[in-house]
C-alpha positions in Angstrom: 49.0 -17.2 -69.5 47.9 -15.2 -72.4 50.9 -13.2 -73.8 50.2 -10.1 -75.8 52.6 -9.7 -78.7 53.2 -6.0 -78.0 54.4 -6.4 -74.4 57.7 -6.9 -72.7 57.4 -8.8 -69.4 59.7 -8.7 -66.4 59.8 -11.8 -64.4 60.9 -10.9 -60.9 61.8 -14.4 -59.6 62.3 -14.3 -55.8 62.2 -10.5 -55.7 58.4 -10.1 -55.7 58.6 -7.5 -52.9 60.6 -5.2 -55.2 57.9 -4.9 -58.0 56.8 -1.5 -57.1 60.3 -0.2 -56.5 61.4 -1.5 -59.9 58.3 0.1 -61.6 59.1 3.5 -59.9 62.8 3.2 -60.9 62.0 2.5 -64.6 59.6 5.4 -64.6 62.0 7.9 -63.0 65.2 6.8 -64.8 63.9 5.7 -68.3 60.4 7.3 -68.5 58.9 3.8 -68.9 55.3 3.2 -67.7 54.7 -0.3 -66.5 51.8 -2.4 -65.1 52.3 -4.5 -62.0 51.2 -8.1 -62.7 51.2 -11.3 -60.6 54.5 -12.5 -62.0 56.3 -9.1 -62.2 55.9 -6.2 -64.6 54.5 -5.7 -68.1 55.6 -2.9 -70.4 54.3 -1.7 -73.7 56.7 -2.6 -76.5 56.0 0.7 -78.3 57.7 2.6 -75.5 60.9 0.6 -75.3 62.6 -2.5 -76.7 63.4 -5.6 -74.7 67.1 -4.7 -74.4 66.3 -1.2 -73.1 64.2 -2.8 -70.4 66.9 -5.3 -69.6 69.4 -2.5 -69.3 67.1 -0.7 -66.8 66.5 -3.8 -64.8 70.3 -4.5 -64.6 70.9 -1.0 -63.4 68.2 -1.5 -60.7 69.9 -4.7 -59.6 73.2 -3.0 -59.3 71.7 0.0 -57.5 70.1 -2.3 -54.9 73.4 -4.1 -54.4 71.9 -7.4 -55.5 74.5 -8.1 -58.2 76.3 -10.6 -56.0 73.2 -12.8 -55.7 71.1 -12.0 -58.8 71.6 -11.6 -62.6 69.4 -10.5 -65.5 68.7 -12.5 -68.6 66.6 -11.9 -71.7 64.5 -14.7 -73.4 62.3 -13.7 -76.3 60.2 -10.8 -74.8 60.8 -11.7 -71.2 63.4 -10.1 -69.0 64.1 -12.4 -66.0 65.9 -11.8 -62.7 67.5 -15.0 -61.6 69.3 -16.0 -58.4 72.8 -17.5 -58.5 72.9 -21.0 -57.2 75.0 -21.5 -54.1 78.0 -23.6 -55.2 80.0 -23.5 -52.0 80.4 -26.9 -50.5 81.8 -27.9 -47.1 85.6 -28.5 -47.3 86.5 -32.0 -46.2 89.9 -32.5 -44.7 91.7 -35.5 -46.0 93.8 -35.9 -42.9 92.0 -34.5 -39.9 94.2 -33.6 -37.0 93.2 -34.6 -33.5 94.1 -32.8 -30.3 97.4 -33.7 -28.8 97.0 -36.0 -25.8 100.7 -35.9 -24.7 101.0 -35.1 -21.0 104.0 -33.0 -20.1 105.8 -33.9 -16.9 107.9 -30.9 -16.3 
């Protein structure tokens, strides 16, 4: 992939269906014009810095109530939306209890 030095990229991760919604949100809230690419969005660096774009993307994630499953990170000129890994494991009982087999005679 040929990266242009004057662009900020937004990598959508597993939220590819939200590209157009994010582009509209950044345009309406922060007046940032973006181009939709195959991996996400590309913004001109002359309009905004990487951290301004990251702040806008974070605000979008919170507005869509995705903050419990996704988080935003910045690496060089790339803003990435990543998914939390599921860390819940099945709880194993050390002493499993079986059903009572006592017959009552009364």
